C-alpha positions in Angstrom: 13.8 0.2 -40.3 16.3 3.0 -41.1 14.5 6.3 -41.6 15.7 9.3 -43.6 14.4 12.3 -41.6 14.3 15.7 -43.3 12.9 19.1 -42.2 11.4 21.9 -44.3 9.7 25.1 -43.3 7.9 27.6 -45.5 4.6 29.4 -46.1 2.2 29.2 -49.0 4.2 31.6 -51.1 6.8 28.9 -51.3 4.4 26.0 -51.6 5.2 25.3 -55.3 9.0 25.6 -54.9 9.1 23.6 -51.6 6.8 21.0 -53.2 9.2 20.6 -56.2 12.1 20.3 -53.7 10.3 17.5 -51.9 9.5 15.7 -55.1 13.2 15.8 -56.0 13.9 14.3 -52.6 11.5 11.4 -53.2 12.6 10.9 -56.8 16.3 10.6 -56.0 16.1 8.7 -52.7 14.3 5.6 -53.8 17.1 3.7 -52.0 15.9 4.9 -48.6 13.9 2.3 -46.6 11.7 5.1 -45.3 11.5 8.9 -45.6 9.7 11.2 -43.2 9.4 14.8 -44.1 8.7 17.0 -41.1 7.1 20.2 -42.5 6.8 23.3 -40.3 3.5 24.6 -41.5 3.8 28.4 -41.7 0.4 29.0 -43.2 0.2 26.4 -46.0 -3.3 26.3 -47.6 -5.1 23.0 -47.2 -4.9 22.4 -50.9 -1.0 22.6 -50.7 -0.9 20.2 -47.8 -3.2 17.8 -49.6 -0.9 17.9 -52.6 2.2 17.2 -50.4 0.4 14.3 -48.7 -0.7 12.8 -52.0 2.8 13.1 -53.5 4.2 11.3 -50.4 1.6 8.6 -50.8 2.5 8.0 -54.4 6.2 7.5 -53.4 5.3 5.5 -50.3 6.7 8.2 -48.0 5.4 10.3 -45.1 4.8 14.0 -44.5 4.3 15.1 -40.9 3.0 18.7 -40.5 4.1 20.7 -37.4 1.9 23.8 -36.8 4.1 26.9 -36.6 1.8 28.4 -34.0 2.9 25.8 -31.5 6.5 26.7 -31.9 5.9 30.5 -32.0 4.3 30.3 -28.6 7.5 28.7 -27.2 9.7 31.4 -29.0 7.6 34.2 -27.5 8.0 32.7 -24.0 11.8 32.9 -24.4 11.7 36.7 -24.9 13.5 36.6 -28.2 13.6 39.6 -30.5 11.8 39.3 -33.8 13.7 39.2 -37.1 12.1 41.3 -39.9 8.9 41.4 -37.9 8.5 37.6 -37.2 9.9 34.6 -35.4 10.2 32.5 -38.6 14.0 32.4 -38.5 14.0 30.5 -35.2 11.4 27.9 -36.0 13.7 25.1 -37.3 15.8 25.3 -34.2 12.9 25.0 -31.9 11.3 22.2 -34.0 14.5 20.1 -33.6 14.2 20.6 -29.8 10.6 19.2 -29.9 11.5 16.0 -31.7 11.9 12.7 -29.8 15.5 11.4 -29.5 14.4 8.4 -31.4 14.5 10.5 -34.6 18.3 10.3 -34.3 19.5 12.7 -37.1 17.4 15.1 -39.2 18.5 17.1 -42.2 17.1 20.6 -42.6 16.7 21.8 -46.2 15.9 25.3 -47.5 13.0 25.3 -49.9 14.9 26.9 -52.8 16.9 23.8 -53.7 16.7 20.4 -55.3 17.8 17.0 -53.9 19.8 15.5 -56.8 21.3 12.5 -55.0 20.9 10.1 -52.1 20.9 11.5 -48.6 20.8 8.2 -46.8 24.4 8.3 -45.8 23.8 11.3 -43.7 21.8 9.3 -41.2 25.0 7.5 -40.3 27.3 10.5 -40.7 30.0 10.8 -38.0 29.2 14.1 -36.3 32.5 14.0 -34.3 30.7 14.8 -31.1 29.0 17.9 -32.5 25.3 18.6 -32.6 25.3 20.1 -36.1 27.1 19.6 -39.4 27.0 22.2 -42.2 28.6 23.0 -45.5 31.0 25.9 -45.6 29.7 29.2 -47.0 31.1 30.6 -50.3 30.1 34.3 -49.6 31.5 34.5 -46.1 34.3 37.1 -45.9 32.1 39.9 -44.9 30.5 37.9 -42.2 33.9 36.9 -40.9 35.0 40.5 -40.7 31.8 41.5 -38.9 31.8 38.8 -36.3 35.6 38.6 -35.6 36.4 35.4 -37.4 40.0 35.0 -38.6 40.3 34.4 -42.4 41.5 30.9 -41.9 38.5 30.0 -39.6 35.4 28.3 -41.1 32.0 30.0 -41.5 29.1 27.8 -42.5 26.0 28.1 -44.7 22.6 27.6 -43.1 20.9 26.4 -46.3 21.2 22.8 -45.2 21.9 21.7 -41.6 22.3 18.1 -40.3 21.2 17.9 -36.7 21.9 15.2 -34.1 18.8 15.5 -32.1 20.1 14.0 -28.9 23.3 15.9 -29.0 21.4 19.1 -29.8 19.5 18.7 -26.5 22.4 17.4 -24.4 24.7 20.3 -25.4 21.9 22.8 -24.7 22.4 24.4 -28.1 19.0 26.0 -28.3 19.4 27.4 -24.8 22.8 28.9 -25.6 21.6 30.4 -28.9 18.5 31.9 -27.5 20.4 33.4 -24.5 22.9 35.0 -27.0 20.1 36.4 -29.2 18.2 37.7 -26.1 21.1 39.0 -24.0 23.9 39.9 -26.4 22.6 40.5 -29.9 19.4 39.4 -31.8 19.5 41.4 -35.0 21.6 39.7 -37.8 21.9 39.8 -41.5 21.8 36.0 -41.9 19.8 35.4 -38.7 19.9 31.7 -37.6 23.0 31.1 -39.8 24.9 33.8 -38.0 23.7 32.6 -34.6 24.8 29.0 -35.3 28.2 30.1 -36.5 28.8 32.5 -33.5 27.4 30.4 -30.6 28.6 27.0 -31.9 32.0 28.2 -33.2 34.4 25.3 -33.4 31.5 22.9 -32.7 30.2 22.5 -36.2 31.3 19.5 -38.3 32.2 20.1 -41.9 29.8 18.6 -44.5 30.9 17.7 -48.0 30.1 20.5 -50.4 27.9 18.2 -52.4 25.2 18.6 -49.7 24.9 22.4 -50.5 26.2 23.0 -54.0 25.4 26.5 -55.3 25.5 28.4 -58.6 28.7 30.1 -57.6 30.6 26.9 -58.5 28.7 26.6 -61.8 29.7 30.0 -63.2 33.0 30.8 -61.6 36.4 29.0 -61.8 37.3 27.0 -58.8 40.7 28.7 -58.5 39.0 32.0 -57.6 37.5 30.4 -54.4 40.6 28.5 -53.4 42.7 31.7 -53.8 40.2 33.9 -52.0 39.4 31.6 -49.0 42.2 29.0 -48.8 41.6 25.3 -48.5 41.7 25.3 -44.7 38.7 27.7 -44.4 36.8 26.4 -47.4 37.2 23.5 -49.8 40.0 22.5 -52.1 39.7 22.6 -55.9 39.5 18.8 -55.8 36.7 18.8 -53.3 34.7 21.4 -55.3 35.1 19.3 -58.5 34.1 16.1 -56.7 30.9 17.9 -55.4 30.2 19.1 -59.0 30.4 15.6 -60.3 28.3 14.0 -57.5 25.9 16.8 -56.3 23.4 15.6 -53.7 21.8 19.0 -53.0 21.7 21.8 -55.6 21.0 25.1 -53.7 19.6 27.8 -56.1 20.0 31.0 -54.1 19.2 34.2 -56.1 21.4 34.9 -59.1 21.3 38.5 -60.4 18.1 38.9 -58.4 16.5 35.9 -60.2 15.4 32.4 -59.2 15.1 29.5 -61.6 11.3 29.8 -61.5 11.2 33.4 -62.7 10.3 34.2 -66.3 13.2 34.9 -68.8 15.7 34.1 -66.1 19.5 33.8 -66.6 19.7 31.5 -63.6 22.2 28.7 -64.5 20.0 26.0 -62.8 16.7 26.8 -64.5 16.8 23.6 -66.6 17.2 21.4 -63.5 14.3 23.1 -61.8 12.1 22.8 -64.9 12.9 19.1 -65.0 11.3 18.5 -61.6 8.6 21.1 -62.1 7.4 19.1 -65.1 7.1 15.9 -62.9 5.2 17.7 -60.2 1.5 18.6 -59.6 2.5 22.2 -60.3 3.8 21.8 -63.9 1.3 24.5 -65.1 2.9 27.1 -62.7 2.7 30.6 -64.1 6.2 32.1 -63.9 6.6 35.6 -62.3 8.9 38.4 -63.4 12.1 38.7 -61.2 13.0 41.8 -59.2 14.0 44.6 -61.5 15.8 47.0 -59.1 18.5 49.2 -60.6 21.2 47.1 -58.9 20.0 43.9 -60.5 19.6 45.5 -63.9 23.2 46.7 -63.7 24.4 43.2 -62.5 22.7 41.6 -65.5 24.4 44.0 -67.9 27.8 43.4 -66.3 27.4 39.7 -66.3 26.8 39.7 -70.1 29.7 42.0 -71.0 32.7 41.5 -68.6 34.9 38.4 -68.1 33.7 36.0 -65.4 36.8 36.7 -63.2 36.1 40.4 -63.3 32.4 39.9 -62.6 33.4 37.7 -59.6 35.6 40.4 -58.1 33.0 43.1 -58.7 30.2 41.0 -57.2 32.2 40.0 -54.1 33.2 43.6 -53.5 29.7 44.8 -53.8 28.3 42.0 -51.7 30.8 42.7 -48.9 29.9 46.4 -49.0 26.2 45.5 -48.9 26.4 43.1 -46.0 28.6 45.5 -43.9 26.2 48.4 -44.6 23.2 46.3 -43.7 24.9 45.2 -40.5 25.5 48.8 -39.4 21.8 49.4 -40.0 20.9 46.4 -37.9 22.9 47.8 -35.0 21.0 51.1 -35.0 17.4 50.2 -35.8 14.8 47.8 -34.4 15.0 44.4 -36.1 11.4 44.5 -37.2 12.0 47.8 -39.1 14.9 46.4 -41.2 14.1 45.7 -44.8 16.8 44.3 -47.2 
């Protein structure tokens, strides 16, 4: 029997959002013969785990919980530096190492996304000899500048990652990544995403944008991205449009400091989240106010009053400044003391 294997990790603060994501996975992958959700349990309450298990039972699927403590002990034994005071960023990489080769491929998903289409094709996806496949990142110029990537080179987003379990082990990917984090540099703005891009440079297979489609392609014209990144390093306008018309994974990310589950949010994907929330055991979730920092208040004002192309330029310039400034801070302070 063909199995669609997926991997999540979150604590109880994300239990509702991760649960809604898993429901969307089950709802839109009824074509899959079998689905096994591997959940790295970072402190989920028993009630949350019971809800996940019951939801899986209703869809005829499986949820396998992996205690985070078991992985953390391994991470500690590697002598790795902490990221923002914890080892959470490394957990998914170690979890893949622990899986049997019989798993074949496993698709990691952030918890702030919806699965809007079938993922079954990924289990037979041609990895071209590489251990990981990822979609390219739409906010990457600052990262390229920091880590010495040429503008025409690809930089990938860690929101979704397809792993070939056997190749991951055979190519000693975890060993190489941990050695780099331990011996060269361990403090990064985007943590595991940066490490994957740096250590596995030119060894990451390009995933279709439909497997990590974000709000940036909902509110900004495609031509802005093609002009800014070039088709070689990112996606063509035709590829972006195709992903828009056939989105498999809708990745929220924060928009103006807001998530689609916040109250009075401007997030363009609020209605999609609300649709699945209403189908879930958490339909009575009480929405929380978004962050209201000065920067986000200014962003919301600008978003309402300036043309989209202007806002895009302003946002990208600020984001680049923010990332580079944060990187300088990371280089001069202990990682556990960094707060973004």
